[in-house]
N, C-alpha and C positions, 0 to 999 in steps of 0.2 A: 577802745576798740569798737565796743558794741554801736557806740554812736555813729563811728565811721561806718560800719557795715549797713546799718540802718539807713543812713544818708545815701549809701551808694546803691542799695536796693530801690530806694524812692527815686533816684535820678534814672535809673535803668527802667523802672516802670513806667515813668513819665515820658521819657524819650521813645520808648518802645510802643506805645499807644498810638493808634491812627484815630483820627476824626471818623465818625461813622460816614460822612459824605464825602470821604476821599476815594470811594469806590463807585460811587453813582455817577453813572453815564447820562449826560444830557441827551433826551431823546430828539432833540432839533439840533444836530451839531453840524449838518450839511445843508446844502442848498438843494431843494426841491423843485424840479422844473416840469411842467406838462406842456403840451402844444394845443394850440386851437387853430383849426382851419378856418380861417376867414375868407377864402376863396370859393369859388363855383366848380373848383376842380377836386378830384380825388388824389389824395397824396399817397404814393408808394415809395418804397426804399429811403424812408427817412433816416437821416443821420444828423445829429446835433452834437458838436463837440466831442466826437467819438463814440457816441451812445445811440444805439439803434432803438427806433420807435416803431411800432406796428402802423399799418396804413390807417389813415384818416378820411373820412368823407366829410363833405363840406358841412360846415356848422358843428363838427364833433370835437371833443377834448380829449386828448391822450391820458393814459395813466402818468402819474408822477414818476419821474426818475431822479435818483439820488447822484448829485455832483459833490465833490469835495470842494471845488473852486470853479465859479462861473463869473461871467460878467454880464452887463445889460444887452449884450449880443454875443453871438457865437458862430462857429463854423457850421453852416447848414447845409444839407444836400438833399435833394428829394427828387422825385419823378412825378410829373402831373401830365396826364394825355400823352403819355410815352416819350415826353420831353423831359432831360435831366436838367435841374436849376440848382443854382448854388449861390451861397453867400460866403464869400472868403474874407475874413478880416485879415488885415497885414500884420497887426500886433495888437496889444492890449496896453501899450506905454501911455502912461498918463491916466489909465482906467482904474477904477476902485472896484475890487471884488464886491459881488453881491453879498450882503449879510445873510446869516442863517436864516431860513425860512422858506416858504413856498411861493413860486412864482408862475405865471404863464407867459409864454412866447407866443404870441398872436402872429400867425403866418398869413401872408398874401401873396400874390404874384401881380407884377404890374405888365403893361403891354409891351414893355421893352426886354422881358425875359428876366427881370430881377425879383429876387426874394426879398419882400418887406417884412421886417420884424418889428413887433411892438413888444416891449416888455410890461407886463402887468403884476404888481404885486398883490398876492391872494391873501 
């Protein structure tokens, strides 16, 4: 009987223990994206994938914003010289989500009123 109780206590103790790293949170569990204004215009009212950014002057970087999921391109809306510009993806079918880490969306405008986006891995 003592052997059975001893064995039972050992089993309970072993299965009740958790590893120390079970509760450690990975500090880089999301995608962090900042913007770079590659144009000669001031950008205002900037929205990227449902996240708002502060205005950006030419040649400026924004602060990083955290995303749970993002792709090499995104829905982008901004105002430059009182004109609204938009990059509207149709879908992300066939696209692979970005791996956790930090990225820059370099934004420019072309002569046809299109937002041009270049993804840069930081």
